[in-house]
C-alpha positions as CSV (number, residue, x, y, z in Angstrom):
1,R,145.4,113.0,102.2
2,K,142.8,112.4,104.9
3,P,141.9,108.6,104.9
4,R,139.7,108.8,108.0
5,R,137.8,111.7,106.6
6,G,137.3,110.0,103.3
7,Y,136.2,106.8,105.0
8,A,133.7,108.6,107.2
9,I,132.3,110.5,104.2
10,V,131.8,107.3,102.2
11,R,130.1,105.6,105.1
12,C,127.7,108.5,105.4
13,A,126.7,108.0,101.8
14,L,126.7,104.2,101.7
15,D,125.2,103.4,105.1
16,M,122.7,106.3,105.4
17,G,122.1,107.3,101.8
18,L,123.1,110.9,102.4
19,R,123.5,113.2,99.4
20,A,126.9,114.9,98.9
21,G,125.4,118.3,99.9
22,E,123.9,116.8,103.1
23,I,127.3,115.3,104.0
24,A,129.0,118.7,103.4
25,N,126.4,120.5,105.6
26,L,126.7,118.1,108.6
27,S,127.6,119.8,111.9
28,I,129.0,118.2,115.0
29,D,125.8,119.3,116.7
30,D,123.7,117.2,114.3
31,I,125.0,113.9,115.9
32,D,123.4,112.6,119.0
33,W,125.9,110.0,120.2
34,R,123.7,108.9,123.2
35,E,120.6,108.3,121.0
36,G,122.6,107.1,118.0
37,T,120.9,109.5,115.6
38,V,121.8,112.2,113.1
39,T,119.5,115.2,112.6
40,M,119.4,116.3,108.9
41,K,118.7,120.0,108.4
42,G,118.4,121.9,105.2
43,T,117.9,118.8,103.1
44,K,116.6,118.7,99.5
45,S,113.1,118.2,100.9
46,R,113.5,121.3,103.2
47,R,112.4,119.4,106.2
48,Q,114.3,118.2,109.3
49,D,114.7,114.4,109.6
50,I,116.2,112.3,112.3
51,L,118.0,109.3,111.0
52,P,119.5,106.3,112.9
53,L,123.3,106.4,113.0
54,P,124.6,102.9,112.0
55,M,127.3,101.6,114.2
56,A,130.0,101.4,111.4
57,T,129.2,105.0,110.4
58,G,129.4,106.2,114.0
59,Q,132.7,104.5,114.5
60,A,134.1,106.0,111.3
61,L,132.9,109.5,112.4
62,A,134.4,109.1,115.9
63,D,137.7,107.9,114.5
64,Y,137.8,110.9,112.1
65,L,136.9,113.3,114.9
66,Q,139.5,112.0,117.3
67,H,142.4,111.6,114.9
68,E,142.0,113.8,111.8
69,R,139.5,116.7,112.3
70,P,141.5,119.9,112.7
71,A,141.0,121.9,115.9
72,N,138.6,124.6,114.6
73,P,136.0,126.7,116.3
74,S,133.6,126.0,113.4
75,R,130.9,123.4,114.2
76,A,131.2,122.0,110.7
77,L,131.9,118.2,110.8
78,F,134.2,117.9,107.8
79,F,137.1,120.1,106.7
80,C,139.5,120.3,103.9
81,R,142.8,122.2,103.5
82,R,142.8,125.2,101.2
83,E,145.6,127.8,100.9
84,S,147.1,126.6,104.3
85,R,143.7,127.1,106.0
86,D,141.1,124.5,107.2
87,I,137.7,125.3,105.7
88,P,134.4,123.3,105.8
89,V,134.1,120.9,102.9
90,T,131.9,121.9,100.0
91,T,129.4,119.6,98.1
92,H,132.0,119.5,95.3
93,A,134.8,118.3,97.7
94,V,132.5,115.5,99.1
95,Q,131.7,114.4,95.5
96,N,135.4,114.3,94.7
97,V,136.2,112.2,97.8
98,I,133.5,109.7,96.9
99,R,134.5,109.7,93.2
100,R,138.1,108.9,94.1
101,A,137.1,106.2,96.6
102,C,134.9,104.5,94.0
103,R,137.7,104.7,91.4
104,R,140.1,103.0,93.9
105,V,137.7,100.0,94.1
106,G,137.2,99.8,90.3
107,L,134.0,101.8,89.9
108,P,134.9,104.6,87.4
109,D,132.8,107.7,87.2
110,S,130.8,106.8,90.2
111,G,129.5,109.2,92.8
112,S,127.3,109.6,95.9
113,H,124.2,108.8,93.9
114,L,125.5,105.4,93.1
115,L,126.0,104.8,96.8
116,R,122.3,105.8,97.4
117,H,121.2,103.4,94.7
118,T,123.4,100.7,96.3
119,L,121.9,101.3,99.7
120,A,118.4,101.1,98.2
121,C,119.1,97.8,96.5
122,R,120.7,96.4,99.6
123,L,117.7,97.3,101.7
124,V,115.3,95.7,99.2
125,E,117.5,92.5,98.9
126,N,117.4,92.3,102.7
127,G,113.6,92.4,102.8
128,S,112.8,96.1,103.4
129,S,109.6,97.4,101.8
130,L,109.7,100.1,99.2
131,K,108.1,102.5,101.8
132,E,110.9,101.7,104.3
133,V,113.5,102.4,101.6
134,A,111.7,105.7,100.7
135,D,111.9,106.7,104.4
136,V,115.6,106.0,104.6
137,L,116.3,107.9,101.4
138,R,113.8,110.6,102.4
139,H,111.9,110.4,99.1
140,R,108.4,111.8,98.9
141,S,107.4,109.6,96.0
142,L,107.5,105.8,95.9
143,E,108.1,106.1,92.2
144,T,111.5,107.8,92.8
145,T,112.4,105.0,95.3
146,R,111.4,102.4,92.8
147,I,113.9,103.8,90.3
148,Y,116.6,103.8,93.0
149,A,115.9,100.3,94.2
150,K,115.8,98.7,90.7
151,L,117.9,95.6,90.7
152,D,120.1,95.0,87.6
153,T,119.2,91.3,87.4
154,P,121.0,90.6,84.0
155,S,124.3,92.0,85.4
156,L,123.9,90.1,88.7
157,A,123.3,86.9,86.7
158,E,126.6,87.4,84.9
159,V,128.6,87.5,88.2
160,A,126.6,84.8,90.0
161,L,128.6,81.7,90.9
162,P,127.4,78.4,89.4
163,W,125.2,76.3,91.6
164,P,127.2,73.5,93.2
165,G,126.8,70.4,91.0
166,S,125.7,72.3,87.9
167,E,127.6,72.1,84.7
168,S,128.6,75.7,84.4
């Protein structure tokens, strides 16, 4: 079990909206620690994007690199152990890490796309425009972003606390 690796993977999905395949393809060379950025190559849109590296994500990555990443000549960021060898993670391995993390916090059958949706909703709730959310998620279409950023108002109403002084 690699708790630091799992935490860093989840932070990449939750804070940056990275897809499982994008996380699996990250290289140490993609991170610019001085500038606080991550360069995304070989993405779904087939273009190169430079994203800001949130502080919490950077800290999780640094912790993983310092304490858990195996010494390996490969520039791949994340590794898993297979048949007593360290190999770069696959998209499937990243999906499993995220699925297990979600299950541990009570979100059954959830994956990296749920975390992209969560980021989109969080950005909208904090005042970001749909265009800004589209830029973070690297969507070409605002319609796609609108689907991601849809708030589930009925469910939110069910978990909302009663207003102080109200009857319920």
